[in-house]
N, C-alpha and C positions, 0 to 999 in steps of 0.2 A: 462699733463694728468690729468683728473679730474674724480672724482667718489667717492662713499661712501667707508668707510674703509673695508678692507678684500677682495677687488677685485683683488689685485695683482699689484697695481701701482708701488710699490717699487721694487717688483721682476722683472717686465718688464724693469723698468729703469736701474736696476743693470745689466741686460743682455746686454742692449745697452751700458751702461757705460764701461763695461769690454770687449766689443767686440774689437778684435785686430785692425780692420780698424779704429775704433774710436780713439784708443790709438795713432795710427800713424798719424792721421789727426790733432790732437790738440797738442800744446806745453804744455798745462797745463790743468788738469782736477780737478774740485773741487766739492765735495759733501757736501752740507750744510744741516744739519738736524735741524729741529725746527726753532726758530727765527734766522734771518740772522745775521751772525757774522759781527762785525765791521771791518773797515779798510781793506777790500778786495782789494781796489783799487790799493794799492802799489804792490800787487802780480800780478795784471792783466794787468797793463799798458804795452802796446806794444806787448802783447802776444795773440796768438789765443787760446782761452780757451773754454772748455765745462763746464758750471756751472749747476749743478743739485740741485734744491731746494726741499729737502725731507720734506714733511709734513708741509709746510709753509702755515698757514691758514689766514694770514693777508689780509683782503679784502678791505683795505683802499686804495682808488685810488691814493691819494697823496703819500703814501709810495711807491707804485709801480712805480709811475712817477719818484721819486727820485732815486729808484734802477736802473731803465732803464737809467737814466742820468749818474749814476756812472759807469755803464757797458760800456759806450761808449768809455772808455779808452782802450778797447781791440782791437787787430788787426782784420782786415777784415776776416770774416769767422767764428767768434766766435759765440757760441750758448748758450742759457739759457733755461732750462726746469724746469717747476714747476708742481708738480702733487698733488694738494690738492684743497681746495675750494678757488679759487682765482677769480679775476675779468675778467681775460682773459683765454680762454680755448684753448688748442692745440688739445686735443683728449679726448673724453669722453669714459671712460672704461665701457664696458657693462658687464652684468652678464653672466655666463656660460649658454649655451643652456641646455635643459633638457637632451639631449643625452650625452653631454660632462659631465654634472653633474653626471649622473648615471655611466659613465665610470670611472670618478675619484673616486667616492665613492666605486664602486665595486673593483677597483684595491687596495684600502686601506683596505677595510673591509674583502675581501676574499683572497687577495694575490694570491698565486700559487695553491690554492685548486681547485680541479676539480669541474666543475659546478654542477654535480650531488650531491655534498656535500652541496651546498648552494641554490639549486634551490627552495626549499620550503621557503626560506627567501627573495627571489627576490622581490616579490610584496610588502612586508613590507618595504624593503629597498627603493623601489621607492617612497613610501609614505613619508618616512623619508627625502629623498633627496628633494622632493618638498617643504618641510617645511624649507629647508635651503635657498630657494630663489635664487639659482644660485650664491651664494657667496662662492668662493673657500675656504676661511679660515674656514667657518662654515662646509663645506663639509669635509674638511680634519680632523677637530676636531671630527666630528661624525663618519667618516670612521675609524679613528684610535680607537675610542671608541668601535665600533661594532665588530672590529676584535677580541676583548676580550670576546665577547658574542656568545654562540653557540646555545642556545635553542630558540624556537619560542616565548616562554613566555617572555624571556629577551628582545627580539626585540620588541615585542608588548608593553612592559612596556616603552620603549623609545619612540616609536611612539605615545603613548597615554598619555605621561607625561603632567602634568599641566604646566610645564615650557613653553611649546609652547604658552600658553594663556596669559603669563605675558606681560603687556603692559607698565608698569611703566617706564622702562628704554629701551623701544624698539628702540629708536633712537640712543642709546649709546652702549648697550651691547646686542649682538645677543643671543636669547634664546638657540641656539645650543651650544654656548660657555658655558653658565651657566649650561646647561644640562650635558655637558661633564665634567665640574668641579664637579658637584654633584656625579658623578660616580667615583671620585678619592678616594683612601683610605685616612684615616685621616692624616697620616704623609705626604703624597703627597700634600694634601690640604694646610697644614701648610707651607711646603717648597715653594709652588707656591705663596701663598698669601704674604709671606715674601718678595718676589722679588719686590713688590710695593714700598719698601723703596728706590729703585733707581729711578731716573727720567726716563721719556720716552726716548727711543732711546739710553739708556746707554749700552755700551758694557760691559758685565759682564763676569768675569773670572770664569771658572768652579771651580777651586781650591778654590777661595775665597768664592764662594757660598756654597760649601760643608763645608768649615771650619766654616762659619757663622751658617749654619744649625746645625752642630755638637755642636757649642758653646751654642746654645739656646735650645738644647735638643729635636730637631725635629726628630732626627734619633735614633731609638731604636735598640739596639743589645745586645746580651748576653755578648759578649766580646768587650772591649774598642778598641781592635786592629782592629775590623771589621767595626768600624764606618765609616772610610773613604771609604772603598770598597762599603758599603751600600749606602753612599752618592753619589758615582759615578753612582750606579744603579738607584737611584732616579732621578738624572740629566738626564740620558739616557731615562728614561721612560717619563719624562716631555717633552723632545725633541721629542720622538717618537709619542707623542700624541699632538704635535703642540703647547704646552703651552710655550715652548721656541723654538726660531728659529734662522736662520742665524748663524749656528754653523761653526766656522772656527778653523782650526788647523794649527799653523805656522810651523809644522814639528819638533818642539823641545819640544813637549808635552804641549805647552801652548794653551789651548782650550778656546775659547770665544763664547758667544752667545748674542742674543738680544731677546726682547719680543715685539711682535706686539702691536701697540697702543691699539687695542681693547682688547687684552689679559691683557694689563696693566690696562685698565679701569675696567676690571672684577676683577683683583687682588685688586685694590684700593677699589672697592665697598665692597669687602669682609673684608679687613683689615683696613678700614677707622679709626677704633677706636684704632688700635694698631700700625700701621706703618705710618710714616710721613716723607716726604721730602719737603723741602721748595720751590721747583720749582713751581712758580705760586701761592704759598699759603702764601707769606711772611706776609700778613696782616690778614690772617684768624686765628680764634681761634684754639689753639692746644688742642686736646682732653686730659683730665686729665688722661685717661686710656692708653695713648700712651706708647708703650714699645720699639719701634725701630725707630730711627731717623737717617737721613742722611742730612748733611747740604750742601753738594755740594760746589759750588763756589760762592754762594751769599755773598755779603758783608753787607747785611742788618742785623741789630742787632735784630730786633723785634722778630723773631721766636726763636732765641737763648735765649733772655731774658725770653720769656714765658716758656721755657723748664727748666730754672734753678731750679724751685721748683717742678718739676714733679718727684715723688719718684718711679714711676713704671718702669723707663727706664732699659732696659737690653742691648740694642745695641745703641752705639753712634759712627757714622762714620763721618770722615772728620771734627772733632772738633779741636779747637785751644787751646793754652795754657791758655789764659785769661779766656776762658769759663770754663775750668776745675778748675782753681783757684777760680773763682766766685762761681761755683757750690759747691766746697768743703767748702767754707765759709758758704754757705746757707744751706748745707745739709751734715753735718759732719757724720751723721749716715750711709750715703750711702758708705762712704769710710772706714767703720769698720765692722760692723756686718751684714750689709744688704746682703742677698744672691742673689740680683736681677741682678747686673751688670755682664754681661757675655762677651761682645765684645766691643772693643774700637779701633778706628784708629785716628791718628792725621794728620792734614794737614802738607804739606811739609814746610810751612813757620814758623813752631814752632821754637822759638829761643833756647829752652832748654827742656830737657825731665823732666816733673814734677815728683818729687819724690813721690808725693801723689798717683801716679799710683801703687806704690808698696803696697799700703794699700787695693787694690781691690782684696781681697783674693779669690774671686769666679770667677775671670776673666779667661776665657778659650781661648779668641782670642785677640791678641794684634798686631797691625800694627803700628810701629814707624819708618817706612821707611822715612829717611830724610838725606840730606847731611851735617847736621849741627853739629852733636855731635861726639866726639872722643871716649867716653866711655859710658857705661850704668851703672846706679846705681846698686851696689851689691844687694840692696834690691829687685831687680826684681826676684831674685832667691827664694823669699818667695811666689811667685805666683804658688803654688803647683798644682793648677787645670789647669794650662795653657796647651792647646793642640796645639795651632798655634802661632808662633812668626815670624812676617815679619820684616826683617831689610834690605830690598832692597835699593840699591843706597846710603848706608851710607858710602860715599867715605872716610870720615875722621875717621871712626871707626877703632881703632888700636888693640883692644882686646875685648874679651867677658869676662864677669864675670866668675871667676873660679867655682863658685857655680852653674853655669847653668846646670851642670851635675846632680844636685839634682832634676831637674824638671822631675820627673819620669812619668808624664802624657803627656809630650811634644811629639807630633807626627810629626809636621812639623816645620823645621827651615830653613827659606829662607834668604840666605846671598848673593844673587845675586849682583854683582858689589860693594861689600865691598872691594874695591881695595887696601886699606891700611892694611887689616887684614893679618897677617903673620903666625898665628898659631891658632889651636883650643885647648881648655882646655883639659887637661889629663882626660881620663876616659869617653869620649863621646861614645866610643864603648860599654859602659855598660848601656847606656840609653835604657832601655828595650822597651819603647814605640816609640822611634824615628824611623820612617819609611821613612822619606823624608828629605834629606839635600841637598840644592842647593847652589853650590859655583861657578856658572857661573860668569865669569868676575873677579874672585878673583885670579889674576895672581900670586901674591906673595904667597898666601896660596897654590895654586896649585903646585908651584915650591917646596915649603916645603914638601907637601904631596908626590910629585914625588920622592924626595930624600928617603922618607920612604916607597916607593913602593905602594902608594895609590894615584891614580890620576883619579878621576871621577868628572865631573862637577856636576852630580846629583847622589846622593846615595839613592837608594830606596830598602829597605829590602823586600818590598812586591813583587818585580819582580824576 
């Protein structure tokens, strides 16, 4: 399938991919997002497979020839589908008709309201729909926006907005999406733009997003205890207005989402001076004003080296031990009195937990999930502003620091699959801010709690 962004190519492909008859027909199904992953051949050899290439834009004929040659290893009846700008087209996706566009818009903008309640807005709505050019993503964004507007003046303001006349980025960012963004409240704008820290097509965990928004002060509440609840409301609103999509719930409370490529382009254009991820930008200059970075899985050192002397950083995700030590040596003041560093996560291959982390007095979010360490430095209890602590998959962790109960601002403690942990420190029930404690997969600990009459995988005071 071929066509511009926002037409629903991914959505249509997902429907086919998840169709029961398709599942029964193929031995193996593979969904590849972005650049084609290496060494697929060993998985495909001798099997009848369905391979979907999601958003692969490589138009080099030689590359496609090599790919086709590699795919010959599959059994007869295998199929490959690509739906982006490629050299061979299977089906060109068209835009929605005017009638279908109006139907989709009205369903979103007016919902279950009686027609007499919105008849006076119908003509204005039709004009707005025409400006969307039959692109479903644009229509959804505007339909969800107009649902929040009741007066004729408000509708006319959208119809006659100068945003429709912007041509600078017309080929990349749809005016309808930018117009929808400008109508967000300030805290929603911050939370949305922050998502550009993650690469395109990244699956984002709701709880992680909310925790990072909290850590950076994007969520405002009178009571600290309400921050997480308000964060969930912000997440739901961004989903409801199509800024976040493909929401999935695994049935155990783990909710994930993704961002459409065009929405990601919009977020990047807004936060280009503050948010940075190294996907595709390894050799580009890093803005000196950058506050939030995510290193992903790149092994290239150049962006990491460039960021060593950036003093404005507040969020550092997927960093390694060597980088932290180098940064500490070049920027000692950051690890003492600087109020800027709010969120930090380490990559899984970190050999040991740097004690220098304990100097980050203003840290609010810390993810040190790794199977490598048996204990945590006692100094971690000096992080009195810490709100979120992730210790997932710390299989060798045998105990928590006794002083962890002094972290009176800690709201989330995730201990999933810390299978060697056998007990919790005394006094954890007195941690006034702790609302979420997850011990899924901590069998030894669960057995110990069972003896004492407490046996929940997840403890949530807010429920």
